PyMOL Python script that loads the backbone (N, CA, C, O; Angstrom):
from pymol import cmd

cmd.read_pdbstr("""\
ATOM      1  N   MET A   1       0.837  -1.188   0.000  1.00  0.00           N
ATOM      2  CA  MET A   1       0.000   0.000   0.000  1.00  0.00           C
ATOM      3  C   MET A   1       0.881   1.250   0.000  1.00  0.00           C
ATOM      4  O   MET A   1       1.977   1.267   0.560  1.00  0.00           O
ATOM      5  N   SER A   2       0.377   2.263  -0.628  1.00  0.00           N
ATOM      6  CA  SER A   2       1.141   3.507  -0.679  1.00  0.00           C
ATOM      7  C   SER A   2       1.017   4.262   0.644  1.00  0.00           C
ATOM      8  O   SER A   2       0.104   4.037   1.438  1.00  0.00           O
ATOM      9  N   TYR A   3       1.959   5.151   0.840  1.00  0.00           N
ATOM     10  CA  TYR A   3       1.951   5.923   2.089  1.00  0.00           C
ATOM     11  C   TYR A   3       0.725   6.829   2.178  1.00  0.00           C
ATOM     12  O   TYR A   3       0.274   7.136   3.282  1.00  0.00           O
ATOM     13  N   ILE A   4       0.173   7.265   1.038  1.00  0.00           N
ATOM     14  CA  ILE A   4      -1.021   8.114   1.055  1.00  0.00           C
ATOM     15  C   ILE A   4      -2.206   7.350   1.643  1.00  0.00           C
ATOM     16  O   ILE A   4      -3.009   7.920   2.383  1.00  0.00           O
ATOM     17  N   LEU A   5      -2.314   6.069   1.318  1.00  0.00           N
ATOM     18  CA  LEU A   5      -3.382   5.244   1.874  1.00  0.00           C
ATOM     19  C   LEU A   5      -3.233   5.123   3.391  1.00  0.00           C
ATOM     20  O   LEU A   5      -4.215   5.209   4.128  1.00  0.00           O
ATOM     21  N   TYR A   6      -2.006   4.924   3.844  1.00  0.00           N
ATOM     22  CA  TYR A   6      -1.767   4.845   5.286  1.00  0.00           C
ATOM     23  C   TYR A   6      -2.131   6.158   5.984  1.00  0.00           C
ATOM     24  O   TYR A   6      -2.710   6.155   7.071  1.00  0.00           O
ATOM     25  N   ILE A   7      -1.787   7.267   5.353  1.00  0.00           N
ATOM     26  CA  ILE A   7      -2.121   8.569   5.923  1.00  0.00           C
ATOM     27  C   ILE A   7      -3.638   8.740   5.995  1.00  0.00           C
ATOM     28  O   ILE A   7      -4.165   9.224   6.997  1.00  0.00           O
ATOM     29  N   TYR A   8      -4.342   8.341   4.925  1.00  0.00           N
ATOM     30  CA  TYR A   8      -5.797   8.458   4.906  1.00  0.00           C
ATOM     31  C   TYR A   8      -6.427   7.606   6.012  1.00  0.00           C
ATOM     32  O   TYR A   8      -7.338   8.060   6.705  1.00  0.00           O
ATOM     33  N   ILE A   9      -5.953   6.401   6.172  1.00  0.00           N
ATOM     34  CA  ILE A   9      -6.478   5.517   7.223  1.00  0.00           C
ATOM     35  C   ILE A   9      -6.198   6.122   8.601  1.00  0.00           C
ATOM     36  O   ILE A   9      -7.058   6.085   9.482  1.00  0.00           O
ATOM     37  N   ALA A  10      -4.997   6.680   8.788  1.00  0.00           N
ATOM     38  CA  ALA A  10      -4.663   7.315  10.064  1.00  0.00           C
ATOM     39  C   ALA A  10      -5.584   8.510  10.339  1.00  0.00           C
ATOM     40  O   ALA A  10      -6.033   8.701  11.470  1.00  0.00           O
ATOM     41  N   VAL A  11      -5.863   9.304   9.314  1.00  0.00           N
ATOM     42  CA  VAL A  11      -6.770  10.443   9.472  1.00  0.00           C
ATOM     43  C   VAL A  11      -8.160   9.967   9.876  1.00  0.00           C
ATOM     44  O   VAL A  11      -8.787  10.549  10.761  1.00  0.00           O
ATOM     45  N   LEU A  12      -8.643   8.906   9.225  1.00  0.00           N
ATOM     46  CA  LEU A  12      -9.959   8.360   9.568  1.00  0.00           C
ATOM     47  C   LEU A  12     -10.002   7.888  11.016  1.00  0.00           C
ATOM     48  O   LEU A  12     -10.978   8.134  11.725  1.00  0.00           O
ATOM     49  N   ILE A  13      -8.959   7.218  11.448  1.00  0.00           N
ATOM     50  CA  ILE A  13      -8.917   6.710  12.824  1.00  0.00           C
ATOM     51  C   ILE A  13      -8.874   7.862  13.823  1.00  0.00           C
ATOM     52  O   ILE A  13      -9.628   7.872  14.796  1.00  0.00           O
ATOM     53  N   ILE A  14      -7.998   8.823  13.585  1.00  0.00           N
ATOM     54  CA  ILE A  14      -7.866   9.955  14.510  1.00  0.00           C
ATOM     55  C   ILE A  14      -9.154  10.772  14.552  1.00  0.00           C
ATOM     56  O   ILE A  14      -9.631  11.125  15.631  1.00  0.00           O
ATOM     57  N   ALA A  15      -9.721  11.073  13.379  1.00  0.00           N
ATOM     58  CA  ALA A  15     -10.963  11.860  13.326  1.00  0.00           C
ATOM     59  C   ALA A  15     -12.106  11.106  14.001  1.00  0.00           C
ATOM     60  O   ALA A  15     -12.944  11.716  14.665  1.00  0.00           O
ATOM     61  N   SER A  16     -12.144   9.789  13.837  1.00  0.00           N
ATOM     62  CA  SER A  16     -13.201   8.996  14.473  1.00  0.00           C
ATOM     63  C   SER A  16     -13.054   8.983  15.986  1.00  0.00           C
ATOM     64  O   SER A  16     -14.047   9.050  16.711  1.00  0.00           O
ATOM     65  N   LEU A  17     -11.833   8.900  16.459  1.00  0.00           N
ATOM     66  CA  LEU A  17     -11.614   8.946  17.910  1.00  0.00           C
ATOM     67  C   LEU A  17     -12.018  10.308  18.476  1.00  0.00           C
ATOM     68  O   LEU A  17     -12.667  10.390  19.519  1.00  0.00           O
ATOM     69  N   ILE A  18     -11.629  11.361  17.783  1.00  0.00           N
ATOM     70  CA  ILE A  18     -12.006  12.707  18.224  1.00  0.00           C
ATOM     71  C   ILE A  18     -13.524  12.841  18.244  1.00  0.00           C
ATOM     72  O   ILE A  18     -14.103  13.344  19.206  1.00  0.00           O
ATOM     73  N   SER A  19     -14.155  12.385  17.171  1.00  0.00           N
ATOM     74  CA  SER A  19     -15.614  12.476  17.063  1.00  0.00           C
ATOM     75  C   SER A  19     -16.300  11.695  18.181  1.00  0.00           C
ATOM     76  O   SER A  19     -17.223  12.197  18.822  1.00  0.00           O
ATOM     77  N   PHE A  20     -15.846  10.475  18.407  1.00  0.00           N
ATOM     78  CA  PHE A  20     -16.414   9.638  19.463  1.00  0.00           C
ATOM     79  C   PHE A  20     -16.352  10.340  20.817  1.00  0.00           C
ATOM     80  O   PHE A  20     -17.347  10.405  21.540  1.00  0.00           O
ATOM     81  N   PHE A  21     -15.170  10.865  21.153  1.00  0.00           N
ATOM     82  CA  PHE A  21     -15.010  11.519  22.449  1.00  0.00           C
ATOM     83  C   PHE A  21     -15.773  12.835  22.526  1.00  0.00           C
ATOM     84  O   PHE A  21     -16.216  13.227  23.606  1.00  0.00           O
ATOM     85  N   MET A  22     -15.934  13.524  21.399  1.00  0.00           N
ATOM     86  CA  MET A  22     -16.745  14.743  21.401  1.00  0.00           C
ATOM     87  C   MET A  22     -18.196  14.431  21.741  1.00  0.00           C
ATOM     88  O   MET A  22     -18.829  15.180  22.485  1.00  0.00           O
ATOM     89  N   TYR A  23     -18.733  13.332  21.204  1.00  0.00           N
ATOM     90  CA  TYR A  23     -20.110  12.953  21.517  1.00  0.00           C
ATOM     91  C   TYR A  23     -20.245  12.596  22.992  1.00  0.00           C
ATOM     92  O   TYR A  23     -21.231  12.961  23.633  1.00  0.00           O
ATOM     93  N   GLY A  24     -19.268  11.893  23.528  1.00  0.00           N
ATOM     94  CA  GLY A  24     -19.310  11.552  24.946  1.00  0.00           C
ATOM     95  C   GLY A  24     -19.202  12.780  25.834  1.00  0.00           C
ATOM     96  O   GLY A  24     -19.913  12.900  26.832  1.00  0.00           O
ATOM     97  N   TYR A  25     -18.319  13.680  25.471  1.00  0.00           N
ATOM     98  CA  TYR A  25     -18.138  14.907  26.245  1.00  0.00           C
ATOM     99  C   TYR A  25     -19.392  15.776  26.182  1.00  0.00           C
ATOM    100  O   TYR A  25     -19.830  16.321  27.195  1.00  0.00           O
ATOM    101  N   ASP A  26     -19.966  15.902  24.984  1.00  0.00           N
ATOM    102  CA  ASP A  26     -21.175  16.717  24.835  1.00  0.00           C
ATOM    103  C   ASP A  26     -22.341  16.114  25.618  1.00  0.00           C
ATOM    104  O   ASP A  26     -23.132  16.847  26.212  1.00  0.00           O
ATOM    105  N   LYS A  27     -22.450  14.807  25.622  1.00  0.00           N
ATOM    106  CA  LYS A  27     -23.510  14.151  26.391  1.00  0.00           C
ATOM    107  C   LYS A  27     -23.315  14.426  27.886  1.00  0.00           C
ATOM    108  O   LYS A  27     -24.279  14.679  28.610  1.00  0.00           O
ATOM    109  N   ASN A  28     -22.069  14.375  28.333  1.00  0.00           N
ATOM    110  CA  ASN A  28     -21.764  14.660  29.733  1.00  0.00           C
ATOM    111  C   ASN A  28     -22.132  16.104  30.079  1.00  0.00           C
ATOM    112  O   ASN A  28     -22.695  16.368  31.141  1.00  0.00           O
ATOM    113  N   LEU A  29     -21.812  17.036  29.177  1.00  0.00           N
ATOM    114  CA  LEU A  29     -22.184  18.437  29.399  1.00  0.00           C
ATOM    115  C   LEU A  29     -23.701  18.594  29.452  1.00  0.00           C
ATOM    116  O   LEU A  29     -24.223  19.366  30.256  1.00  0.00           O
ATOM    117  N   ALA A  30     -24.400  17.867  28.601  1.00  0.00           N
ATOM    118  CA  ALA A  30     -25.872  17.948  28.575  1.00  0.00           C
ATOM    119  C   ALA A  30     -26.453  17.473  29.905  1.00  0.00           C
ATOM    120  O   ALA A  30     -27.393  18.076  30.423  1.00  0.00           O
ATOM    121  N   LYS A  31     -25.901  16.403  30.455  1.00  0.00           N
ATOM    122  CA  LYS A  31     -26.389  15.875  31.728  1.00  0.00           C
ATOM    123  C   LYS A  31     -26.174  16.871  32.863  1.00  0.00           C
ATOM    124  O   LYS A  31     -26.975  16.952  33.795  1.00  0.00           O
ATOM    125  N   LYS A  32     -25.078  17.630  32.770  1.00  0.00           N
ATOM    126  CA  LYS A  32     -24.759  18.611  33.811  1.00  0.00           C
ATOM    127  C   LYS A  32     -25.384  19.973  33.537  1.00  0.00           C
ATOM    128  O   LYS A  32     -25.181  20.920  34.296  1.00  0.00           O
ATOM    129  N   ASN A  33     -26.143  20.066  32.450  1.00  0.00           N
ATOM    130  CA  ASN A  33     -26.818  21.305  32.058  1.00  0.00           C
ATOM    131  C   ASN A  33     -25.825  22.455  31.886  1.00  0.00           C
ATOM    132  O   ASN A  33     -26.079  23.578  32.323  1.00  0.00           O
ATOM    133  N   LYS A  34     -24.681  22.160  31.238  1.00  0.00           N
ATOM    134  CA  LYS A  34     -23.647  23.164  30.987  1.00  0.00           C
ATOM    135  C   LYS A  34     -23.633  23.517  29.509  1.00  0.00           C
ATOM    136  O   LYS A  34     -24.316  22.893  28.698  1.00  0.00           O
ATOM    137  N   MET A  35     -22.837  24.535  29.172  1.00  0.00           N
ATOM    138  CA  MET A  35     -22.710  24.957  27.781  1.00  0.00           C
ATOM    139  C   MET A  35     -22.183  23.790  26.943  1.00  0.00           C
ATOM    140  O   MET A  35     -21.231  23.113  27.331  1.00  0.00           O
ATOM    141  N   ARG A  36     -22.818  23.568  25.787  1.00  0.00           N
ATOM    142  CA  ARG A  36     -22.574  22.388  24.970  1.00  0.00           C
ATOM    143  C   ARG A  36     -21.694  22.675  23.766  1.00  0.00           C
ATOM    144  O   ARG A  36     -21.438  23.831  23.429  1.00  0.00           O
ATOM    145  N   ILE A  37     -21.237  21.612  23.123  1.00  0.00           N
ATOM    146  CA  ILE A  37     -20.542  21.718  21.848  1.00  0.00           C
ATOM    147  C   ILE A  37     -21.596  22.005  20.786  1.00  0.00           C
ATOM    148  O   ILE A  37     -22.648  21.366  20.768  1.00  0.00           O
ATOM    149  N   LYS A  38     -21.327  22.954  19.908  1.00  0.00           N
ATOM    150  CA  LYS A  38     -22.282  23.288  18.859  1.00  0.00           C
ATOM    151  C   LYS A  38     -22.459  22.098  17.920  1.00  0.00           C
ATOM    152  O   LYS A  38     -21.508  21.383  17.605  1.00  0.00           O
ATOM    153  N   GLU A  39     -23.701  21.906  17.483  1.00  0.00           N
ATOM    154  CA  GLU A  39     -24.004  20.788  16.593  1.00  0.00           C
ATOM    155  C   GLU A  39     -23.180  20.838  15.322  1.00  0.00           C
ATOM    156  O   GLU A  39     -22.775  19.798  14.801  1.00  0.00           O
ATOM    157  N   LYS A  40     -22.929  22.038  14.819  1.00  0.00           N
ATOM    158  CA  LYS A  40     -22.165  22.142  13.572  1.00  0.00           C
ATOM    159  C   LYS A  40     -20.753  21.574  13.744  1.00  0.00           C
ATOM    160  O   LYS A  40     -20.189  21.048  12.785  1.00  0.00           O
ATOM    161  N   TYR A  41     -20.174  21.669  14.938  1.00  0.00           N
ATOM    162  CA  TYR A  41     -18.846  21.109  15.163  1.00  0.00           C
ATOM    163  C   TYR A  41     -18.886  19.587  15.244  1.00  0.00           C
ATOM    164  O   TYR A  41     -17.984  18.908  14.754  1.00  0.00           O
ATOM    165  N   LEU A  42     -19.928  19.060  15.860  1.00  0.00           N
ATOM    166  CA  LEU A  42     -20.085  17.606  15.893  1.00  0.00           C
ATOM    167  C   LEU A  42     -20.216  17.052  14.474  1.00  0.00           C
ATOM    168  O   LEU A  42     -19.635  16.018  14.145  1.00  0.00           O
ATOM    169  N   LEU A  43     -20.979  17.748  13.647  1.00  0.00           N
ATOM    170  CA  LEU A  43     -21.174  17.309  12.263  1.00  0.00           C
ATOM    171  C   LEU A  43     -19.922  17.529  11.419  1.00  0.00           C
ATOM    172  O   LEU A  43     -19.612  16.701  10.562  1.00  0.00           O
ATOM    173  N   GLN A  44     -19.203  18.617  11.637  1.00  0.00           N
ATOM    174  CA  GLN A  44     -17.994  18.883  10.862  1.00  0.00           C
ATOM    175  C   GLN A  44     -16.937  17.809  11.073  1.00  0.00           C
ATOM    176  O   GLN A  44     -16.273  17.401  10.120  1.00  0.00           O
ATOM    177  N   VAL A  45     -16.776  17.354  12.285  1.00  0.00           N
ATOM    178  CA  VAL A  45     -15.793  16.302  12.545  1.00  0.00           C
ATOM    179  C   VAL A  45     -16.200  15.018  11.831  1.00  0.00           C
ATOM    180  O   VAL A  45     -15.346  14.299  11.314  1.00  0.00           O
ATOM    181  N   ALA A  46     -17.494  14.729  11.799  1.00  0.00           N
ATOM    182  CA  ALA A  46     -17.974  13.554  11.068  1.00  0.00           C
ATOM    183  C   ALA A  46     -17.668  13.689   9.586  1.00  0.00           C
ATOM    184  O   ALA A  46     -17.233  12.728   8.951  1.00  0.00           O
ATOM    185  N   ILE A  47     -17.889  14.865   9.034  1.00  0.00           N
ATOM    186  CA  ILE A  47     -17.646  15.105   7.615  1.00  0.00           C
ATOM    187  C   ILE A  47     -16.157  15.026   7.290  1.00  0.00           C
ATOM    188  O   ILE A  47     -15.786  14.597   6.198  1.00  0.00           O
ATOM    189  N   LEU A  48     -15.319  15.427   8.210  1.00  0.00           N
ATOM    190  CA  LEU A  48     -13.873  15.447   7.972  1.00  0.00           C
ATOM    191  C   LEU A  48     -13.194  14.115   8.282  1.00  0.00           C
ATOM    192  O   LEU A  48     -11.984  14.075   8.506  1.00  0.00           O
ATOM    193  N   GLY A  49     -13.953  13.037   8.298  1.00  0.00           N
ATOM    194  CA  GLY A  49     -13.362  11.713   8.460  1.00  0.00           C
ATOM    195  C   GLY A  49     -13.776  10.975   9.709  1.00  0.00           C
ATOM    196  O   GLY A  49     -13.376   9.828   9.908  1.00  0.00           O
ATOM    197  N   GLY A  50     -14.564  11.600  10.550  1.00  0.00           N
ATOM    198  CA  GLY A  50     -14.942  10.965  11.817  1.00  0.00           C
ATOM    199  C   GLY A  50     -16.327  10.355  11.806  1.00  0.00           C
ATOM    200  O   GLY A  50     -16.964  10.251  12.854  1.00  0.00           O
ATOM    201  N   GLY A  51     -16.801   9.951  10.651  1.00  0.00           N
ATOM    202  CA  GLY A  51     -18.148   9.403  10.535  1.00  0.00           C
ATOM    203  C   GLY A  51     -18.378   8.167  11.389  1.00  0.00           C
ATOM    204  O   GLY A  51     -19.402   8.048  12.062  1.00  0.00           O
ATOM    205  N   LEU A  52     -17.430   7.259  11.359  1.00  0.00           N
ATOM    206  CA  LEU A  52     -17.588   6.025  12.133  1.00  0.00           C
ATOM    207  C   LEU A  52     -17.588   6.318  13.637  1.00  0.00           C
ATOM    208  O   LEU A  52     -18.388   5.751  14.381  1.00  0.00           O
ATOM    209  N   GLY A  53     -16.699   7.196  14.076  1.00  0.00           N
ATOM    210  CA  GLY A  53     -16.672   7.575  15.490  1.00  0.00           C
ATOM    211  C   GLY A  53     -17.956   8.263  15.920  1.00  0.00           C
ATOM    212  O   GLY A  53     -18.444   8.053  17.030  1.00  0.00           O
ATOM    213  N   ALA A  54     -18.505   9.097  15.019  1.00  0.00           N
ATOM    214  CA  ALA A  54     -19.770   9.768  15.319  1.00  0.00           C
ATOM    215  C   ALA A  54     -20.897   8.758  15.459  1.00  0.00           C
ATOM    216  O   ALA A  54     -21.710   8.847  16.378  1.00  0.00           O
ATOM    217  N   LEU A  55     -20.941   7.803  14.547  1.00  0.00           N
ATOM    218  CA  LEU A  55     -21.990   6.775  14.601  1.00  0.00           C
ATOM    219  C   LEU A  55     -21.893   5.961  15.887  1.00  0.00           C
ATOM    220  O   LEU A  55     -22.893   5.742  16.570  1.00  0.00           O
ATOM    221  N   ILE A  56     -20.691   5.519  16.207  1.00  0.00           N
ATOM    222  CA  ILE A  56     -20.498   4.729  17.426  1.00  0.00           C
ATOM    223  C   ILE A  56     -20.784   5.580  18.669  1.00  0.00           C
ATOM    224  O   ILE A  56     -21.385   5.097  19.628  1.00  0.00           O
ATOM    225  N   GLY A  57     -20.353   6.846  18.652  1.00  0.00           N
ATOM    226  CA  GLY A  57     -20.610   7.746  19.778  1.00  0.00           C
ATOM    227  C   GLY A  57     -22.094   7.968  20.010  1.00  0.00           C
ATOM    228  O   GLY A  57     -22.551   8.009  21.152  1.00  0.00           O
ATOM    229  N   ARG A  58     -22.845   8.113  18.923  1.00  0.00           N
ATOM    230  CA  ARG A  58     -24.298   8.282  19.052  1.00  0.00           C
ATOM    231  C   ARG A  58     -24.915   7.059  19.717  1.00  0.00           C
ATOM    232  O   ARG A  58     -25.796   7.183  20.568  1.00  0.00           O
ATOM    233  N   ILE A  59     -24.452   5.892  19.329  1.00  0.00           N
ATOM    234  CA  ILE A  59     -25.018   4.653  19.866  1.00  0.00           C
ATOM    235  C   ILE A  59     -24.608   4.454  21.329  1.00  0.00           C
ATOM    236  O   ILE A  59     -25.454   4.208  22.188  1.00  0.00           O
ATOM    237  N   VAL A  60     -23.316   4.562  21.600  1.00  0.00           N
ATOM    238  CA  VAL A  60     -22.796   4.307  22.949  1.00  0.00           C
ATOM    239  C   VAL A  60     -23.358   5.304  23.963  1.00  0.00           C
ATOM    240  O   VAL A  60     -23.781   4.925  25.055  1.00  0.00           O
ATOM    241  N   PHE A  61     -23.354   6.582  23.584  1.00  0.00           N
ATOM    242  CA  PHE A  61     -23.778   7.615  24.524  1.00  0.00           C
ATOM    243  C   PHE A  61     -25.257   7.977  24.402  1.00  0.00           C
ATOM    244  O   PHE A  61     -25.760   8.819  25.147  1.00  0.00           O
ATOM    245  N   LYS A  62     -25.954   7.333  23.454  1.00  0.00           N
ATOM    246  CA  LYS A  62     -27.376   7.614  23.211  1.00  0.00           C
ATOM    247  C   LYS A  62     -27.582   9.130  23.076  1.00  0.00           C
ATOM    248  O   LYS A  62     -28.398   9.736  23.771  1.00  0.00           O
ATOM    249  N   HIS A  63     -26.814   9.711  22.160  1.00  0.00           N
ATOM    250  CA  HIS A  63     -26.764  11.162  22.023  1.00  0.00           C
ATOM    251  C   HIS A  63     -27.091  11.574  20.594  1.00  0.00           C
ATOM    252  O   HIS A  63     -26.514  11.050  19.641  1.00  0.00           O
ATOM    253  N   LYS A  64     -28.008  12.503  20.452  1.00  0.00           N
ATOM    254  CA  LYS A  64     -28.436  13.047  19.160  1.00  0.00           C
ATOM    255  C   LYS A  64     -29.075  11.976  18.273  1.00  0.00           C
ATOM    256  O   LYS A  64     -29.033  12.079  17.047  1.00  0.00           O
ATOM    257  N   THR A  65     -29.650  10.975  18.876  1.00  0.00           N
ATOM    258  CA  THR A  65     -30.210   9.860  18.101  1.00  0.00           C
ATOM    259  C   THR A  65     -31.549  10.190  17.454  1.00  0.00           C
ATOM    260  O   THR A  65     -31.956   9.496  16.523  1.00  0.00           O
ATOM    261  N   ASN A  66     -32.238  11.210  17.906  1.00  0.00           N
ATOM    262  CA  ASN A  66     -33.533  11.573  17.324  1.00  0.00           C
ATOM    263  C   ASN A  66     -33.417  12.625  16.229  1.00  0.00           C
ATOM    264  O   ASN A  66     -34.426  13.030  15.652  1.00  0.00           O
ATOM    265  N   LYS A  67     -32.222  13.063  15.943  1.00  0.00           N
ATOM    266  CA  LYS A  67     -32.019  14.113  14.948  1.00  0.00           C
ATOM    267  C   LYS A  67     -31.717  13.472  13.596  1.00  0.00           C
ATOM    268  O   LYS A  67     -30.638  12.920  13.383  1.00  0.00           O
ATOM    269  N   ILE A  68     -32.690  13.554  12.687  1.00  0.00           N
ATOM    270  CA  ILE A  68     -32.574  12.885  11.389  1.00  0.00           C
ATOM    271  C   ILE A  68     -31.421  13.435  10.565  1.00  0.00           C
ATOM    272  O   ILE A  68     -30.757  12.685   9.850  1.00  0.00           O
ATOM    273  N   TYR A  69     -31.173  14.753  10.658  1.00  0.00           N
ATOM    274  CA  TYR A  69     -30.086  15.313   9.863  1.00  0.00           C
ATOM    275  C   TYR A  69     -28.718  14.817  10.332  1.00  0.00           C
ATOM    276  O   TYR A  69     -27.779  14.769   9.537  1.00  0.00           O
ATOM    277  N   PHE A  70     -28.590  14.452  11.596  1.00  0.00           N
ATOM    278  CA  PHE A  70     -27.359  13.838  12.066  1.00  0.00           C
ATOM    279  C   PHE A  70     -27.175  12.481  11.390  1.00  0.00           C
ATOM    280  O   PHE A  70     -26.077  12.143  10.948  1.00  0.00           O
ATOM    281  N   SER A  71     -28.251  11.712  11.313  1.00  0.00           N
ATOM    282  CA  SER A  71     -28.172  10.404  10.661  1.00  0.00           C
ATOM    283  C   SER A  71     -27.772  10.552   9.199  1.00  0.00           C
ATOM    284  O   SER A  71     -26.923   9.808   8.709  1.00  0.00           O
ATOM    285  N   ILE A  72     -28.373  11.499   8.506  1.00  0.00           N
ATOM    286  CA  ILE A  72     -28.088  11.701   7.084  1.00  0.00           C
ATOM    287  C   ILE A  72     -26.630  12.091   6.879  1.00  0.00           C
ATOM    288  O   ILE A  72     -25.950  11.525   6.024  1.00  0.00           O
ATOM    289  N   VAL A  73     -26.150  13.047   7.651  1.00  0.00           N
ATOM    290  CA  VAL A  73     -24.775  13.517   7.499  1.00  0.00           C
ATOM    291  C   VAL A  73     -23.778  12.411   7.859  1.00  0.00           C
ATOM    292  O   VAL A  73     -22.800  12.200   7.142  1.00  0.00           O
ATOM    293  N   ILE A  74     -24.020  11.719   8.946  1.00  0.00           N
ATOM    294  CA  ILE A  74     -23.082  10.694   9.394  1.00  0.00           C
ATOM    295  C   ILE A  74     -23.043   9.519   8.424  1.00  0.00           C
ATOM    296  O   ILE A  74     -21.961   9.054   8.068  1.00  0.00           O
ATOM    297  N   ILE A  75     -24.188   9.038   7.997  1.00  0.00           N
ATOM    298  CA  ILE A  75     -24.213   7.905   7.062  1.00  0.00           C
ATOM    299  C   ILE A  75     -23.600   8.306   5.720  1.00  0.00           C
ATOM    300  O   ILE A  75     -22.859   7.526   5.122  1.00  0.00           O
ATOM    301  N   SER A  76     -23.900   9.507   5.246  1.00  0.00           N
ATOM    302  CA  SER A  76     -23.303   9.993   4.004  1.00  0.00           C
ATOM    303  C   SER A  76     -21.787  10.082   4.131  1.00  0.00           C
ATOM    304  O   SER A  76     -21.055   9.715   3.211  1.00  0.00           O
ATOM    305  N   SER A  77     -21.331  10.565   5.261  1.00  0.00           N
ATOM    306  CA  SER A  77     -19.899  10.676   5.503  1.00  0.00           C
ATOM    307  C   SER A  77     -19.223   9.308   5.485  1.00  0.00           C
ATOM    308  O   SER A  77     -18.170   9.141   4.870  1.00  0.00           O
ATOM    309  N   ILE A  78     -19.818   8.350   6.146  1.00  0.00           N
ATOM    310  CA  ILE A  78     -19.249   6.996   6.175  1.00  0.00           C
ATOM    311  C   ILE A  78     -19.211   6.410   4.765  1.00  0.00           C
ATOM    312  O   ILE A  78     -18.219   5.793   4.380  1.00  0.00           O
ATOM    313  N   LEU A  79     -20.269   6.595   4.004  1.00  0.00           N
ATOM    314  CA  LEU A  79     -20.290   6.081   2.629  1.00  0.00           C
ATOM    315  C   LEU A  79     -19.186   6.718   1.788  1.00  0.00           C
ATOM    316  O   LEU A  79     -18.500   6.022   1.039  1.00  0.00           O
ATOM    317  N   LEU A  80     -19.011   8.026   1.903  1.00  0.00           N
ATOM    318  CA  LEU A  80     -17.945   8.692   1.155  1.00  0.00           C
ATOM    319  C   LEU A  80     -16.560   8.222   1.599  1.00  0.00           C
ATOM    320  O   LEU A  80     -15.661   8.065   0.773  1.00  0.00           O
ATOM    321  N   GLU A  81     -16.392   8.002   2.886  1.00  0.00           N
ATOM    322  CA  GLU A  81     -15.115   7.490   3.391  1.00  0.00           C
ATOM    323  C   GLU A  81     -14.831   6.107   2.827  1.00  0.00           C
ATOM    324  O   GLU A  81     -13.703   5.822   2.424  1.00  0.00           O
ATOM    325  N   LEU A  82     -15.843   5.243   2.793  1.00  0.00           N
ATOM    326  CA  LEU A  82     -15.665   3.891   2.259  1.00  0.00           C
ATOM    327  C   LEU A  82     -15.396   3.905   0.762  1.00  0.00           C
ATOM    328  O   LEU A  82     -14.555   3.150   0.275  1.00  0.00           O
ATOM    329  N   ILE A  83     -16.104   4.757   0.030  1.00  0.00           N
ATOM    330  CA  ILE A  83     -15.875   4.871  -1.415  1.00  0.00           C
ATOM    331  C   ILE A  83     -14.454   5.349  -1.683  1.00  0.00           C
ATOM    332  O   ILE A  83     -13.757   4.798  -2.535  1.00  0.00           O
ATOM    333  N   THR A  84     -14.032   6.371  -0.957  1.00  0.00           N
ATOM    334  CA  THR A  84     -12.673   6.897  -1.120  1.00  0.00           C
ATOM    335  C   THR A  84     -11.642   5.831  -0.793  1.00  0.00           C
ATOM    336  O   THR A  84     -10.669   5.657  -1.527  1.00  0.00           O
ATOM    337  N   LEU A  85     -11.850   5.127   0.293  1.00  0.00           N
ATOM    338  CA  LEU A  85     -10.940   4.053   0.686  1.00  0.00           C
ATOM    339  C   LEU A  85     -10.883   2.968  -0.389  1.00  0.00           C
ATOM    340  O   LEU A  85      -9.804   2.499  -0.752  1.00  0.00           O
ATOM    341  N   GLY A  86     -12.059   2.574  -0.896  1.00  0.00           N
ATOM    342  CA  GLY A  86     -12.114   1.555  -1.940  1.00  0.00           C
ATOM    343  C   GLY A  86     -11.398   1.999  -3.204  1.00  0.00           C
ATOM    344  O   GLY A  86     -10.681   1.210  -3.819  1.00  0.00           O
ATOM    345  N   LEU A  87     -11.583   3.244  -3.595  1.00  0.00           N
ATOM    346  CA  LEU A  87     -10.907   3.771  -4.779  1.00  0.00           C
ATOM    347  C   LEU A  87      -9.398   3.820  -4.568  1.00  0.00           C
ATOM    348  O   LEU A  87      -8.630   3.508  -5.478  1.00  0.00           O
ATOM    349  N   MET A  88      -8.980   4.205  -3.386  1.00  0.00           N
ATOM    350  CA  MET A  88      -7.547   4.265  -3.102  1.00  0.00           C
ATOM    351  C   MET A  88      -6.909   2.882  -3.137  1.00  0.00           C
ATOM    352  O   MET A  88      -5.791   2.716  -3.626  1.00  0.00           O
ATOM    353  N   ILE A  89      -7.624   1.897  -2.619  1.00  0.00           N
ATOM    354  CA  ILE A  89      -7.102   0.523  -2.642  1.00  0.00           C
ATOM    355  C   ILE A  89      -7.100  -0.007  -4.062  1.00  0.00           C
ATOM    356  O   ILE A  89      -6.154  -0.676  -4.478  1.00  0.00           O
ATOM    357  N   GLY A  90      -8.162   0.291  -4.813  1.00  0.00           N
ATOM    358  CA  GLY A  90      -8.276  -0.190  -6.184  1.00  0.00           C
ATOM    359  C   GLY A  90      -7.281   0.433  -7.132  1.00  0.00           C
ATOM    360  O   GLY A  90      -6.905  -0.187  -8.127  1.00  0.00           O
ATOM    361  N   LEU A  91      -6.846   1.645  -6.848  1.00  0.00           N
ATOM    362  CA  LEU A  91      -5.930   2.352  -7.735  1.00  0.00           C
ATOM    363  C   LEU A  91      -4.464   2.140  -7.408  1.00  0.00           C
ATOM    364  O   LEU A  91      -3.601   2.624  -8.140  1.00  0.00           O
ATOM    365  N   ARG A  92      -4.167   1.454  -6.367  1.00  0.00           N
ATOM    366  CA  ARG A  92      -2.767   1.310  -5.983  1.00  0.00           C
ATOM    367  C   ARG A  92      -2.002   0.383  -6.871  1.00  0.00           C
ATOM    368  O   ARG A  92      -0.809   0.170  -6.659  1.00  0.00           O
TER     369      ARG A  92
END
""", "prot")
cmd.dss("prot")
cmd.show_as("cartoon", "prot")
cmd.util.cbc("prot")
cmd.orient("prot")
């Protein structure tokens, strides 16, 4: 595999970890009735490679699960990440 593929995979992993912990932190803030992370930031991290972490964070922390636009953005992000990954593997 080329080094670009490794970098892309590393970005996906790091962004997913950040996204996962952001959902957990935001849920904790919500429980304490404190100032929260803006929804646009939660979604931006998902779009920038953290789709899988966002999906897992929503499930684990039961956070933002009733918001349909979160589902659309996160699932779309994961699909684009998988397509990009598949193309990168196929083109190597």
